[in-house]
Backbone as CSV, one residue per row, in Angstrom:
resi,resn,N_x,N_y,N_z,CA_x,CA_y,CA_z,C_x,C_y,C_z
1,MET,36.702,6.827,124.134,37.666,7.279,123.145,37.361,8.694,122.702
2,ARG,36.057,8.998,122.472,35.702,10.357,122.041,36.116,11.362,123.098
3,ILE,35.881,10.959,124.392,36.238,11.904,125.479,37.745,12.101,125.513
4,ALA,38.492,11.028,125.365,39.964,11.131,125.390,40.463,11.986,124.247
5,LEU,39.872,11.846,123.086,40.276,12.658,121.924,40.035,14.132,122.164
6,LEU,38.881,14.463,122.776,38.573,15.872,123.070,39.547,16.449,124.071
7,VAL,39.934,15.666,125.048,40.896,16.146,126.052,42.242,16.414,125.405
8,ALA,42.650,15.532,124.486,43.948,15.721,123.827,43.971,16.978,122.978
9,VAL,42.871,17.219,122.243,42.799,18.433,121.401,42.835,19.682,122.256
10,SER,42.115,19.647,123.403,42.090,20.821,124.300,43.471,21.120,124.834
11,ALA,44.202,20.048,125.171,45.560,20.250,125.689,46.474,20.849,124.637
12,LEU,46.318,20.406,123.393,47.146,20.937,122.300,46.891,22.414,122.073
13,VAL,45.614,22.816,122.072,45.261,24.237,121.890,45.820,25.081,123.008
14,ALA,45.714,24.569,124.256,46.234,25.321,125.404,47.732,25.495,125.308
15,GLY,48.439,24.472,124.822,49.892,24.579,124.693,50.296,25.617,123.701
16,CYS,49.562,25.724,122.593,49.898,26.748,121.575,49.650,28.133,122.104
17,SER,48.570,28.350,122.817,48.246,29.683,123.319,49.164,30.110,124.431
18,GLY,49.854,29.221,125.081,50.756,29.586,126.184,52.148,29.862,125.729
19,GLY,52.431,29.876,124.370,53.780,30.127,123.860,54.169,31.574,123.981
20,SER,55.355,31.863,123.429,55.867,33.244,123.492,54.997,34.177,122.693
21,ASP,54.720,35.388,123.258,53.928,36.412,122.552,54.801,37.538,122.036
22,GLY,56.122,37.343,122.099,57.045,38.362,121.567,57.227,39.519,122.503
23,SER,56.764,39.377,123.799,56.912,40.489,124.728,58.312,40.528,125.276
24,ALA,58.656,41.653,125.937,59.992,41.812,126.497,60.238,40.850,127.630
25,ASP,59.141,40.204,128.201,59.317,39.272,129.303,59.872,37.963,128.828
26,ASP,59.761,37.694,127.544,60.255,36.446,127.010,61.705,36.627,126.583
27,PRO,62.686,36.004,127.277,64.093,36.227,126.952,64.461,35.778,125.569
28,GLY,63.651,34.957,124.954,63.990,34.496,123.608,63.309,35.275,122.530
29,SER,62.575,36.289,122.894,61.827,37.050,121.896,62.632,38.199,121.363
30,THR,62.206,38.695,120.193,62.807,39.888,119.589,61.714,40.909,119.413
31,SER,61.935,42.131,119.912,60.907,43.170,119.834,60.615,43.524,118.402
32,ALA,59.313,43.648,118.084,58.910,43.999,116.716,58.947,45.482,116.474
33,THR,59.181,46.252,117.551,59.179,47.720,117.403,60.538,48.174,116.911
34,SER,60.581,48.920,115.775,61.848,49.433,115.248,62.033,50.884,115.658
35,THR,63.279,51.260,115.911,63.585,52.645,116.316,64.224,53.361,115.150
36,THR,63.616,54.462,114.721,64.176,55.264,113.623,64.677,56.585,114.169
37,SER,65.863,57.025,113.732,66.416,58.291,114.219,65.753,59.446,113.485
38,SER,65.416,60.495,114.234,64.782,61.664,113.633,65.810,62.447,112.849
39,PRO,65.418,63.035,111.722,66.395,63.772,110.907,67.003,64.931,111.680
40,ARG,68.314,65.174,111.441,69.027,66.254,112.135,68.513,67.593,111.659
41,GLN,68.140,68.404,112.605,67.610,69.726,112.247,68.761,70.685,112.009
42,PRO,68.690,71.517,110.964,69.772,72.473,110.705,69.863,73.514,111.808
43,THR,71.089,73.927,112.057,71.298,74.974,113.058,70.688,76.269,112.558
44,PRO,69.803,76.863,113.356,69.165,78.092,112.880,70.183,79.195,112.678
45,THR,70.009,79.946,111.611,70.898,81.072,111.320,70.122,82.367,111.444
46,SER,70.871,83.421,111.679,70.227,84.724,111.856,69.723,85.243,110.518
47,THR,68.532,85.769,110.514,67.970,86.353,109.294,68.057,87.870,109.321
48,ARG,68.768,88.386,110.308,68.905,89.834,110.413,69.719,90.359,109.234
49,PRO,69.233,91.347,108.485,69.976,91.853,107.321,71.288,92.502,107.734
50,THR,72.297,92.308,106.867,73.597,92.903,107.131,73.551,94.401,106.819
51,LYS,73.967,95.182,107.759,73.956,96.635,107.576,75.108,97.040,106.673
52,PRO,74.825,97.705,105.537,75.912,98.093,104.634,76.839,99.103,105.283
53,SER,78.112,99.014,104.887,79.085,99.961,105.425,78.785,101.364,104.905
54,PRO,78.864,102.368,105.766,78.586,103.724,105.303,79.630,104.191,104.305
55,ALA,79.219,104.985,103.338,80.146,105.507,102.335,81.101,106.488,102.993
56,PRO,82.383,106.476,102.585,83.339,107.425,103.159,82.881,108.859,102.906
57,THR,83.045,109.696,103.908,82.615,111.088,103.775,83.787,112.037,103.557
58,ALA,84.998,111.595,103.871,86.169,112.456,103.736,86.809,112.272,102.367
59,VAL,87.342,113.351,101.836,88.041,113.296,100.557,89.224,112.327,100.669
60,PRO,89.378,111.390,99.748,90.484,110.424,99.829,91.845,111.114,99.842
61,GLN,92.699,110.645,100.729,94.048,111.175,100.833,95.046,110.171,100.272
62,ARG,96.279,110.579,100.165,97.322,109.703,99.637,97.369,108.385,100.403
63,GLY,97.425,107.280,99.670,97.483,105.966,100.291,96.140,105.362,100.634
64,ALA,95.042,106.065,100.331,93.708,105.530,100.637,93.463,104.250,99.857
65,ALA,92.733,103.317,100.473,92.396,102.056,99.804,91.491,102.345,98.619
66,ILE,91.683,101.594,97.543,90.900,101.849,96.332,89.411,101.684,96.593
67,ALA,89.027,100.752,97.485,87.606,100.566,97.795,87.023,101.829,98.428
68,ASP,87.810,102.492,99.268,87.337,103.730,99.895,87.237,104.862,98.873
69,VAL,88.183,104.899,97.954,88.151,105.934,96.913,86.913,105.754,96.037
70,ILE,86.663,104.510,95.629,85.492,104.227,94.799,84.214,104.555,95.557
71,GLY,84.165,104.160,96.836,82.978,104.437,97.643,82.708,105.930,97.759
72,TRP,83.773,106.713,97.921,83.598,108.165,98.044,83.128,108.755,96.715
73,ILE,83.710,108.315,95.619,83.287,108.820,94.311,81.812,108.497,94.075
74,GLU,81.422,107.258,94.369,80.048,106.827,94.108,79.031,107.474,95.039
75,SER,79.485,108.023,96.146,78.552,108.653,97.077,78.108,110.042,96.613
76,GLY,78.699,110.521,95.532,78.277,111.804,94.982,76.938,111.691,94.270
77,THR,76.423,112.832,93.852,75.133,112.887,93.159,75.337,112.666,91.656
78,PRO,74.710,111.642,91.071,74.911,111.379,89.638,74.393,112.521,88.764
79,ALA,75.193,112.902,87.786,74.791,113.904,86.796,74.360,113.185,85.525
80,ASP,73.509,113.829,84.741,73.048,113.250,83.480,74.141,113.403,82.430
81,VAL,74.682,112.274,81.970,75.784,112.314,81.022,75.377,112.940,79.692
82,ALA,74.074,113.013,79.415,73.608,113.586,78.146,74.044,115.035,77.984
83,GLY,74.308,115.717,79.081,74.725,117.114,79.008,76.220,117.303,78.824
84,PHE,76.950,116.196,78.597,78.413,116.285,78.518,78.971,115.629,77.255
85,HIS,78.165,115.614,76.198,78.593,115.011,74.938,79.033,116.061,73.912
86,SER,79.478,117.211,74.367,79.931,118.242,73.425,81.011,119.100,74.071
87,MET,81.729,119.842,73.220,82.749,120.797,73.684,82.515,122.116,72.962
88,THR,82.842,123.188,73.625,82.656,124.511,73.019,83.965,125.292,72.998
89,ARG,84.140,126.039,71.943,85.254,126.986,71.840,84.691,128.255,71.243
90,GLY,84.586,129.291,72.065,83.944,130.523,71.624,82.487,130.265,71.292
91,ALA,82.104,130.593,70.061,80.719,130.389,69.629,80.507,129.038,68.959
92,ASP,81.570,128.246,68.844,81.476,126.976,68.153,81.274,125.816,69.132
93,THR,80.371,124.914,68.759,80.103,123.718,69.570,80.375,122.478,68.734
94,THR,81.105,121.533,69.311,81.439,120.288,68.625,80.748,119.121,69.319
95,ASP,79.961,118.386,68.558,79.277,117.213,69.095,80.279,116.061,69.174
96,LEU,80.394,115.440,70.331,81.351,114.359,70.529,80.759,112.975,70.299
97,GLY,79.483,112.902,69.918,78.854,111.590,69.764,78.760,110.900,71.113
98,GLU,79.387,109.735,71.217,79.411,109.002,72.488,80.518,109.486,73.408
99,GLY,81.386,110.374,72.905,82.459,110.911,73.730,81.933,111.807,74.833
100,VAL,82.764,112.031,75.845,82.364,112.833,77.010,83.458,113.834,77.334
101,ALA,83.047,115.048,77.706,83.990,116.077,78.132,83.394,116.849,79.300
102,PHE,84.246,117.264,80.227,83.772,118.061,81.363,84.913,118.900,81.926
103,THR,84.554,119.928,82.631,85.526,120.743,83.360,85.095,120.826,84.812
104,THR,85.998,121.274,85.677,85.650,121.497,87.076,85.690,122.995,87.364
105,ALA,85.180,123.370,88.524,85.070,124.783,88.880,86.402,125.501,88.707
106,GLY,86.327,126.680,88.086,87.526,127.470,87.858,88.381,126.959,86.723
107,GLY,87.911,125.926,86.028,88.676,125.388,84.916,89.978,124.725,85.331
108,VAL,90.041,124.263,86.605,91.267,123.612,87.071,91.551,122.354,86.254
109,THR,90.519,121.606,85.931,90.699,120.435,85.074,89.769,120.539,83.875
110,ASN,90.262,120.105,82.732,89.492,120.059,81.490,89.730,118.672,80.908
111,CYS,88.731,117.797,81.006,88.902,116.393,80.632,88.019,116.004,79.455
112,VAL,88.495,115.035,78.672,87.749,114.538,77.519,88.180,113.103,77.244
113,THR,87.239,112.299,76.761,87.610,110.953,76.310,88.316,111.098,74.966
114,ASN,89.562,110.701,74.927,90.425,110.944,73.769,90.131,109.955,72.643
115,ARG,89.527,110.445,71.582,89.189,109.563,70.455,90.431,109.053,69.748
116,TYR,91.575,109.678,69.986,92.817,109.230,69.361,93.497,108.116,70.161
117,ARG,92.955,107.836,71.361,93.551,106.791,72.199,92.472,105.868,72.759
118,ASP,91.594,105.421,71.889,90.554,104.445,72.245,89.685,104.898,73.410
119,GLY,89.449,106.192,73.507,88.544,106.694,74.529,89.139,106.823,75.909
120,ALA,90.476,106.695,76.026,91.117,106.890,77.329,90.917,108.340,77.767
121,LEU,90.941,108.559,79.078,90.682,109.890,79.605,91.926,110.767,79.520
122,ALA,91.776,111.918,78.888,92.850,112.904,78.806,92.392,114.183,79.491
123,CYS,93.267,114.799,80.265,92.904,116.012,81.000,94.032,117.030,80.941
124,LEU,93.650,118.288,80.887,94.586,119.394,81.081,94.334,119.918,82.492
125,VAL,95.368,119.934,83.315,95.232,120.316,84.722,96.131,121.519,84.998
126,LYS,95.594,122.535,85.630,96.372,123.737,85.960,97.269,123.435,87.164
127,LEU,98.361,122.726,86.905,99.281,122.317,87.961,100.164,123.480,88.399
128,THR,100.309,123.638,89.712,101.200,124.681,90.219,102.671,124.265,90.118
129,ASP,102.929,122.966,90.065,104.310,122.484,89.970,104.366,121.311,88.990
130,PRO,104.233,121.579,87.702,104.229,120.504,86.697,105.631,119.924,86.516
131,PRO,105.718,118.715,85.978,107.047,118.128,85.736,107.781,118.895,84.642
132,PRO,109.102,118.979,84.741,109.866,119.717,83.730,109.959,118.956,82.414
133,ARG,110.271,119.692,81.372,110.463,119.074,80.055,111.678,118.134,80.118
134,PRO,111.517,116.895,79.689,112.670,115.980,79.684,113.725,116.431,78.676
135,ALA,114.945,116.114,78.962,116.034,116.457,78.044,115.826,115.727,76.722
136,GLY,116.041,116.442,75.636,115.926,115.838,74.316,114.569,116.019,73.660
137,VAL,113.573,116.489,74.400,112.249,116.720,73.809,112.260,118.102,73.163
138,GLU,112.189,118.147,71.840,112.285,119.402,71.111,110.924,119.935,70.682
139,SER,109.910,119.055,70.542,108.599,119.506,70.081,107.851,120.217,71.204
140,ALA,106.678,120.730,70.880,105.874,121.456,71.863,105.623,120.581,73.088
141,TRP,105.866,121.146,74.242,105.775,120.398,75.500,104.556,120.854,76.299
142,LYS,103.688,119.906,76.666,102.504,120.201,77.469,102.706,119.594,78.859
143,ALA,103.230,120.403,79.778,103.555,119.898,81.114,102.322,119.526,81.917
144,ASN,101.161,120.087,81.549,99.938,119.848,82.329,98.999,118.835,81.673
145,TRP,99.459,118.141,80.643,98.625,117.157,79.956,98.702,115.831,80.713
146,VAL,97.560,115.277,81.077,97.496,114.023,81.836,96.699,112.988,81.038
147,ASP,97.282,111.814,80.838,96.590,110.686,80.201,96.371,109.603,81.239
148,PHE,95.110,109.195,81.427,94.759,108.141,82.377,94.134,106.988,81.598
149,THR,94.910,105.895,81.438,94.432,104.747,80.660,93.879,103.625,81.533
150,GLY,94.019,103.745,82.839,93.613,102.685,83.751,94.816,101.994,84.344
151,THR,95.755,101.566,83.487,96.979,100.918,83.972,98.141,101.897,84.068
152,THR,97.996,103.084,83.469,99.046,104.105,83.558,98.436,105.490,83.703
153,VAL,99.220,106.367,84.316,98.908,107.802,84.355,100.173,108.524,83.939
154,ASP,100.109,109.234,82.820,101.244,110.003,82.347,100.965,111.487,82.536
155,VAL,101.937,112.191,83.108,101.809,113.629,83.362,102.921,114.335,82.599
156,GLY,102.531,115.218,81.681,103.502,115.923,80.871,103.939,115.108,79.680
157,SER,103.664,115.626,78.474,104.019,114.900,77.255,104.113,115.876,76.087
158,PRO,104.823,115.505,75.005,104.969,116.399,73.859,103.741,116.328,72.946
159,HIS,103.260,117.485,72.523,102.097,117.537,71.626,102.262,118.732,70.687
160,GLY,102.343,118.426,69.399,102.474,119.490,68.420,101.150,120.131,68.057
161,ASP,100.031,119.505,68.463,98.713,120.084,68.206,97.838,119.820,69.433
162,PRO,96.700,120.491,69.536,95.866,120.349,70.732,95.112,119.036,70.831
163,GLY,95.153,118.207,69.767,94.475,116.920,69.814,92.992,117.076,70.152
164,PRO,92.473,116.286,71.107,91.043,116.347,71.420,90.622,117.664,72.068
165,PHE,91.603,118.442,72.546,91.271,119.713,73.188,91.097,120.854,72.185
166,GLY,91.302,120.536,70.902,91.109,121.561,69.885,89.668,122.029,69.812
167,ALA,88.743,121.205,70.303,87.322,121.571,70.272,86.910,122.424,71.466
168,GLY,87.838,122.693,72.374,87.513,123.568,73.499,87.357,122.828,74.807
169,THR,86.260,123.088,75.509,86.018,122.492,76.820,84.599,121.948,76.911
170,GLY,84.410,121.022,77.834,83.088,120.471,78.077,82.347,121.289,79.121
171,ALA,81.123,120.881,79.418,80.318,121.570,80.435,80.939,121.361,81.815
172,GLU,80.644,122.274,82.729,81.190,122.167,84.079,80.422,121.128,84.899
173,LEU,81.167,120.258,85.561,80.596,119.285,86.489,80.648,119.912,87.876
174,PRO,79.499,120.239,88.465,79.487,120.934,89.766,80.095,120.086,90.878
175,PRO,80.669,120.720,91.894,81.218,119.972,93.030,80.160,119.069,93.666
176,GLY,80.571,117.851,93.988,79.665,116.898,94.614,78.929,116.013,93.634
177,GLN,79.000,116.338,92.343,78.321,115.520,91.346,79.298,114.559,90.668
178,THR,78.734,113.449,90.173,79.557,112.436,89.508,79.078,112.235,88.080
179,LEU,80.005,111.762,87.259,79.706,111.536,85.851,80.229,110.150,85.472
180,ALA,79.329,109.280,84.993,79.706,107.916,84.611,79.718,107.797,83.090
181,PHE,80.797,107.231,82.550,80.924,107.056,81.097,81.965,105.975,80.840
182,GLY,81.643,105.056,79.898,82.563,103.970,79.606,82.912,103.210,80.871
183,ALA,84.217,102.988,81.081,84.681,102.294,82.282,84.971,103.266,83.420
184,TYR,84.716,104.555,83.195,85.078,105.585,84.170,83.876,106.124,84.946
185,ARG,84.181,106.660,86.121,83.262,107.529,86.854,84.119,108.592,87.532
186,CYS,83.727,109.853,87.366,84.476,110.961,87.946,83.588,111.766,88.888
187,ARG,84.188,112.281,89.928,83.483,113.154,90.870,84.238,114.465,90.997
188,ALA,83.501,115.561,90.888,84.098,116.879,91.057,84.035,117.265,92.529
189,ASP,85.082,117.945,92.983,85.163,118.378,94.381,86.061,119.611,94.431
190,PRO,85.851,120.483,95.426,86.767,121.626,95.545,88.230,121.191,95.641
191,ALA,88.463,119.951,96.125,89.834,119.458,96.239,90.384,118.960,94.912
192,GLY,89.524,118.823,93.891,89.968,118.354,92.589,88.966,117.416,91.954
193,ALA,89.353,116.829,90.842,88.523,115.834,90.160,89.087,114.455,90.483
194,PHE,88.207,113.552,90.875,88.607,112.190,91.214,87.947,111.244,90.222
195,CYS,88.749,110.419,89.548,88.219,109.513,88.524,88.677,108.089,88.787
196,VAL,87.749,107.139,88.631,88.062,105.729,88.795,87.875,105.016,87.463
197,ASP,88.749,104.048,87.211,88.611,103.137,86.079,88.188,101.801,86.676
198,TYR,86.905,101.430,86.485,86.390,100.203,87.087,87.051,98.950,86.522
199,GLY,87.424,98.993,85.256,88.006,97.822,84.628,89.314,97.391,85.275
200,HIS,90.072,98.347,85.801,91.362,98.039,86.406,91.397,98.355,87.901
201,ARG,90.281,98.852,88.451,90.194,99.243,89.864,91.356,100.156,90.245
202,THR,91.517,101.188,89.427,92.503,102.224,89.699,91.782,103.563,89.697
203,ALA,92.415,104.548,90.301,91.809,105.875,90.353,92.907,106.921,90.400
204,VAL,92.509,108.152,90.107,93.461,109.251,90.130,92.749,110.515,90.590
205,ALA,93.465,111.316,91.358,92.973,112.622,91.794,93.734,113.685,91.015
206,LEU,92.995,114.614,90.413,93.591,115.669,89.590,93.315,117.006,90.247
207,SER,94.348,117.698,90.652,94.171,119.010,91.286,95.376,119.886,90.995
208,ALA,95.259,121.171,91.307,96.359,122.094,91.058,97.607,121.697,91.853
209,SER,97.411,121.060,93.000,98.554,120.692,93.838,99.282,119.456,93.338
210,GLY,98.685,118.717,92.400,99.381,117.567,91.852,98.455,116.434,91.460
211,ILE,99.050,115.333,91.038,98.328,114.143,90.581,98.566,113.029,91.593
212,GLU,97.471,112.481,92.115,97.577,111.430,93.132,96.963,110.137,92.614
213,PRO,97.763,109.054,92.527,97.231,107.781,92.029,96.723,106.901,93.169
214,PHE,95.813,105.972,92.840,95.286,105.021,93.821,95.201,103.642,93.175
215,GLY,95.072,102.622,94.023,95.028,101.257,93.512,96.437,100.756,93.271
216,CYS,96.629,100.024,92.185,97.948,99.453,91.893,98.896,100.460,91.238
217,LEU,98.434,101.666,90.979,99.280,102.661,90.318,100.392,103.146,91.260
218,LYS,101.632,102.991,90.826,102.792,103.426,91.603,103.734,104.221,90.697
219,LYS,104.515,105.074,91.313,105.465,105.869,90.535,106.447,104.940,89.835
220,ALA,106.661,105.204,88.536,107.535,104.354,87.732,108.452,105.219,86.886
221,THR,109.479,104.590,86.345,110.393,105.310,85.456,109.670,105.612,84.156
222,PRO,109.544,106.873,83.787,108.789,107.207,82.575,109.618,107.023,81.315
223,PRO,108.940,106.885,80.167,109.672,106.900,78.891,110.401,108.226,78.728
224,ALA,111.292,108.275,77.757,112.154,109.456,77.600,111.377,110.735,77.330
225,ASP,110.158,110.616,76.732,109.425,111.831,76.378,108.252,112.117,77.319
226,ILE,108.187,111.457,78.469,107.099,111.670,79.443,107.695,112.273,80.709
227,GLY,106.988,113.237,81.269,107.510,113.910,82.462,107.415,113.080,83.726
228,LEU,106.254,112.461,83.963,106.023,111.696,85.184,105.057,110.557,84.853
229,ARG,105.336,109.368,85.368,104.476,108.220,85.097,104.169,107.442,86.379
230,PHE,102.880,107.037,86.484,102.461,106.073,87.490,101.932,104.863,86.726
231,SER,102.301,103.679,87.198,101.945,102.483,86.445,101.636,101.323,87.383
232,CYS,100.830,100.355,86.911,100.541,99.140,87.674,101.586,98.073,87.369
């Protein structure tokens, strides 16, 4: 009996050890190895720096894009605005505080931030062909007076007194230099003075040959007492 019992136990152990081991050879087995997908790698991008567009070198002409006009103005040499906070008439000098005034070579343009119009830019330009006096304007007529507010440019208007120009003229801004003040930046050039209003992305060229607007400024019907108007 003891021998028979030992044989039975041996057979039972052998039967257990001969079962499935979970290998791929056993059709009833399931593999214990799990497959995980590797994370998707991002597509490599170029790290080469973008080369900035060169600043325009030619003086902006009629119809130039406002971005090109601004780029050309900004490519000039910055002048220290501290030297343009006063105006002189003869031996008298008037401190403008935060106001700014400048002239261009030959006195073709004489510009000042007009304290009577919230600091908008006012200029006297030696125009060879200024707009005529409108019918019905009886007071003193300034055909060469230009007001640039950003959304409008008015050329020629009635003025019974010199307004901000009563203090004379500002310092000369040499050709090729720029002057930044308030929302404006102006560049002097032999072709004229070019000024941009950053707040409205508009600009104007002031020269003896005429007034040239840029950006959204287009010729518009002027009020009865204005000679010529450009407006957005």
